[in-house]
N, C-alpha and C positions, 0 to 999 in steps of 0.2 A: 545268154539264154539259161533258163532254169532247166536243170537235167531232170529226168525221172527219178534219179537217185536222191534228189533233194527231198522227196516226198517218202520220209522214212517208213510210214506205214505200208506202202506199196511195195518198197524194196525190202522190207523186212517180214512182210505178211508170213512168209513160210516158217520163219523162226518162231513167230507166235503160235502158230500150230504145232511145231515140234516141241516146244515147251510144254504146251498143254498135254500133247502124247505122253512126255516123260512123266509129267506129275501123275498121270492116269496110270501109266504102267507101273511106277515104282510104288504108288500109295493105294492103289484100288485094283490090282491084278487079282484074278480068281486063283484059287490054288490050282497046282497042275492037274490035280485029278478031276477037275471040272472043264478043262479044256476041251473043245470040240474035236481038234485034231492034235493030239499031244505030241506027235512027231515033229510038228513044224517047230516047236520051241527049241529044239536042237539046232537049227538053222541060224539063231539069232547071232551067235559069236561069229560064225564064218561069214556073215555079211556085214555084221557091225565092224568088225576090225579093218577089213580093206576100206569100208565106207569112211573110217576116220582118217586112215591114211590119205584118201582121195580129198578130204576136206583140208588136211594139212599141207598137201603139196604146194598149193600156190604161194604160201607164205615164203617158201623157199625158192622156188622157180622163178617167180616174178622178180624178186630181189637180184637174183643172179642174172637172169637173161632178159629181163624187161626194161632195163635201163632206168629203174626206180631210182630217183634222186635221194641222197642221204636225208634221213629225217622224215620222209615222206611216207604215206600209206603204201603198203605194198601192192594195192591196186592202181596206182598211179604210174602206170607203165608208160614207157616212151616207144618202146618196140613192140611189135606184135611176137608173141612167145608162141613158136610152132613146133617146138622139139619135145622129146620126152613123151609123157602121157598127152601133152597138147597136140602130138602129132596124130593122134586116134581120136581124142575126142575135145571139144572146144571148152566145156564146162566140167571139169572133174571136181571141183568143189561143189557144185549144184548137183552132180551125180551122186556124190558122197552123201549129200543131204537127203537125196531121194531115198537112197538104200538105207540110210539110219531110219527113216521114217517107216519103210517097209518092214526093216528088221523088228522095229518095235511092235509090229502088228503080231508077229509070230509067237512070242511067249504070252501074249494077252487074248488076242483073236476076239475081242469085243467088238460089236457093232459101232460103238463110239470111236474106237481107236482106228477102225477100218475106214471109217467117214474122215477122220482127221488125217489119216495118211492120204486119202484121195485128195483132201484139201491141200496139203503139203505139195503133192506131185502137181496139182493145178497152179498152185503160186509159184512153184519153181518155174513151171512152163511159161506163166506170164512174165516173170522175172527174165528168164532167158530171152523171151521175144522182145522185151524192151531193151534189154542190154545189147542184144544183137545190133539193133537199130542204133545205138550209141556207138557200137564199135565200128559199125559201117561208116558212121559219120566221122569217126576219128582216124580210122586207117585206110578208109575208101576201097579201092579196087584190091588192094593187098588182102582185106578181109573177105571180100567177096570170093577171091580165088581160094583162100583158106577154107571157106566154107563149103566150097565144092568138093574139096578133098577129105574132109572130116564130117563127123557126126557131132550133134550138140551134146548127147549124153550116152548113146549106145556104143558100147565097145564092139559089139559084133559088127554093126552097120559101119563104125569107124574103121576097122579092119578091112571090111569090105571095100570101102571107097579109097583106102590107102592101096590096096592091092590093084584096084582099076587104075588109079593114078599112076602108080609105078609102071604098069603095062603100058600105058599111054605115053609115058616118057621114054620107053625104049624103042 
């Protein structure tokens, strides 16, 4: 059966929008004196750096805890990873991508960048929806239970769900 991931356009739509955002940001940004809300540009790095860390985490954790066979892609996990950051959110890499896109709005603040950021968030939402279906197919009830105790992308919701889950376990 062909996976939705075989359709590279759908699977990587978010990447196309982020690349366009980066090109606009780095080559066509207005001078800081023309920004509508100049204070926002200072939040770029505090959002960008944690986002990059979130994007990088799965490369390490999936290989260490996911049962990835030697020589295979880090996403070819054999085990459901539900520890570390995955204890709180199911998609830290996509969360990081969303944060990167939002961070890029801050130093530019143009309508085009805002629209592209919205498209990135929508594209990640679609990707998450499709991926969750394939993960349920792969891991079954174990993944359904995992979904009940975590959030897809929100740390606050994930911490809240984790707290409720721990209370119910006691």
